[in-house]
C-alpha positions in Angstrom: 0.0 0.0 0.0 1.1 3.5 -0.7 1.9 5.8 2.3 -0.5 8.6 3.2 1.5 11.3 1.2 1.6 9.0 -1.9 -2.2 8.3 -1.6 -2.8 12.0 -1.2 -0.8 12.8 -4.3 -2.4 10.1 -6.4 -5.9 11.3 -5.3 -5.1 14.9 -6.2 -4.4 13.7 -9.7 -7.6 11.8 -10.0 -10.1 14.3 -8.6 -11.1 17.9 -9.4 -9.4 20.5 -7.3 -12.7 21.2 -5.5 -13.4 17.5 -4.8 -9.8 17.0 -3.6 -10.1 20.0 -1.2 -13.4 18.5 0.1 -11.7 15.1 0.6 -8.9 16.8 2.6 -11.5 18.5 4.8 -13.4 15.3 5.4 -10.1 13.6 6.3 -9.3 16.3 8.9 -12.8 16.3 10.3 -12.9 12.5 10.5 -9.6 12.6 12.3 -11.0 15.1 14.8 -14.2 13.1 15.4 -12.2 9.9 15.8 -10.1 11.6 18.5 -13.2 12.9 20.3 -15.0 9.5 20.2 -12.2 7.1 20.7 -12.1 5.6 17.2 -8.9 4.8 15.2 -7.6 8.1 14.0 -5.5 6.7 11.2 -8.4 4.7 9.8 -10.7 7.8 10.0 -8.1 10.0 8.3 -7.6 7.5 5.5 -11.3 6.7 5.0 -12.1 10.4 4.9 -9.3 11.1 2.4 -10.5 8.4 0.0 -14.3 8.5 0.6 -15.0 10.2 -2.7 -12.4 8.5 -4.9 -15.3 7.0 -6.8 -16.2 10.5 -7.9 -13.4 10.1 -10.5 -15.8 8.0 -12.5 -17.8 10.0 -15.0 -21.6 10.0 -14.2 -22.4 8.2 -17.4 -20.0 5.4 -16.5 -21.3 4.7 -12.9 -23.8 2.0 -13.9 -21.5 0.1 -16.3 -18.6 0.4 -13.8 -20.8 -1.0 -11.0 -21.7 -3.9 -13.2 -18.0 -4.5 -14.0 -17.3 -4.7 -10.2 -20.2 -7.0 -9.6 -22.1 -4.4 -7.5 -25.8 -5.2 -7.2 -27.6 -2.0 -8.1 -30.9 -1.2 -6.4 -33.8 0.5 -8.2 -33.0 3.7 -6.3 -29.4 3.6 -7.4 -30.4 2.8 -10.9 -32.5 5.9 -11.0 -29.9 8.0 -9.1 -26.5 6.5 -10.2 -24.5 9.2 -8.3 -25.2 7.1 -5.1 -23.0 4.4 -6.6 -19.9 6.5 -6.2 -19.7 5.3 -2.5 -19.6 1.5 -3.1 -17.5 2.1 -6.2 -15.2 4.2 -4.1 -14.7 1.3 -1.8 -13.8 -0.9 -4.8 -11.4 1.7 -6.1 -9.8 2.3 -2.7 -9.0 -1.4 -2.7 -8.0 -1.9 -6.4 -6.3 1.4 -7.2 -5.1 2.6 -3.8 -4.3 -0.7 -2.2 -6.6 -0.4 0.9 -7.3 -3.8 2.3 -8.8 -2.8 5.7 -12.4 -3.9 5.6 -13.5 -1.3 8.2 -12.1 1.5 6.0 -13.7 0.1 2.9 -17.1 -0.3 4.5 -17.0 3.3 5.8 -16.3 4.5 2.3 -19.0 2.3 0.8 -21.7 3.6 3.3 -20.7 7.3 3.5 -23.5 8.5 1.2 -26.6 6.5 2.4 -25.6 5.4 5.9 -27.5 2.5 7.1 -28.6 0.6 10.2 -26.2 -0.4 13.0 -23.2 1.5 11.7 -19.8 1.2 13.4 -18.3 4.3 15.0 -15.9 4.7 12.0 -18.8 4.5 9.6 -20.8 7.2 11.5 -17.7 9.4 11.6 -17.1 9.2 7.9 -20.8 9.8 7.1 -20.8 12.9 9.4 -17.4 14.2 8.4 -18.7 14.3 4.8 -21.6 16.4 6.0 -19.8 18.9 8.2 -16.3 19.4 6.9 -15.3 23.1 6.9 -16.0 23.6 3.2 -19.7 22.7 3.6 -22.1 25.6 3.7 -25.8 25.0 4.0 -28.5 26.1 6.5 -28.2 24.0 9.6 -24.5 22.9 9.1 -23.3 24.8 12.2 -26.0 23.0 14.3 -24.8 19.7 12.9 -21.2 20.6 13.8 -22.1 21.4 17.4 -24.1 18.2 17.7 -21.2 16.2 16.2 -18.9 17.6 18.9 -21.4 16.6 21.7 -23.3 13.4 20.7 -22.4 11.2 17.7 -25.8 9.5 17.4 -27.8 12.7 17.8 -25.7 14.2 15.1 -26.3 11.2 12.9 -30.1 11.5 13.4 -29.9 15.2 12.6 -27.8 14.5 9.4 -30.3 11.9 8.3 -33.1 14.3 8.9 -31.3 17.0 6.9 -30.6 14.6 4.0 -34.2 13.2 3.9 -35.7 16.7 4.0 -33.4 17.8 1.1 -34.4 14.8 -0.9 -38.1 15.4 -0.2 -37.8 19.0 -1.3 -36.0 18.0 -4.5 -38.5 15.3 -5.3 -35.8 12.7 -5.2 -36.0 9.0 -4.2 -34.8 8.2 -0.7 -32.4 5.3 -0.3 -33.9 2.6 2.1 -30.5 2.4 3.9 -30.9 6.1 5.0 -34.4 5.4 6.4 -33.1 2.2 8.0 -30.2 4.0 9.6 -32.4 6.8 11.0 -35.0 4.4 12.3 -32.3 2.2 13.9 -30.8 5.1 15.9 -34.3 6.3 16.9 -35.3 2.9 18.1 -32.0 2.6 20.0 -32.8 5.9 21.7 -36.4 4.8 22.5 -35.2 1.5 24.0 -32.8 3.4 26.2 -35.5 5.7 27.4 -37.9 2.9 28.1 -35.5 1.2 30.5 
């Protein structure tokens, strides 16, 4: 595997300047969240750096590339192929960047939709993508404050933000996002019922 500086250099050549800058921001944010919540900082930094490496694939090639990698494409992903950049990114992180750590690869694969029962690292990458310093949208500061205080509360708020945006845009909502939100809410309710 390449070292971090080599991975960073290779990524800078494969992504647009804007996407590369975003990836650096996600890497730093993920590192900070990992330190705060006791996750592996090196894994968070690496997963954050490479989370969008699948964005190097042109939009019109996402479906054929997914087929080439043997990725099963859901109806939602077929209609909104941009969602495939996450699982494709995990494949590319492995084949083109030499990443073999399954925790890192899974965090990359789930960073767009989330899902139920995410690991701490997966939550960190999902949130870091939402709140890195280059992000600017109504509510991002609230998400940043929540992420500094309560990882699961921040995840629920991020899911809410994402679902609200998709509803406003008339987009399909990936079932993994609904499943992830419901999982966290059920966990909270179970804790409150004890």
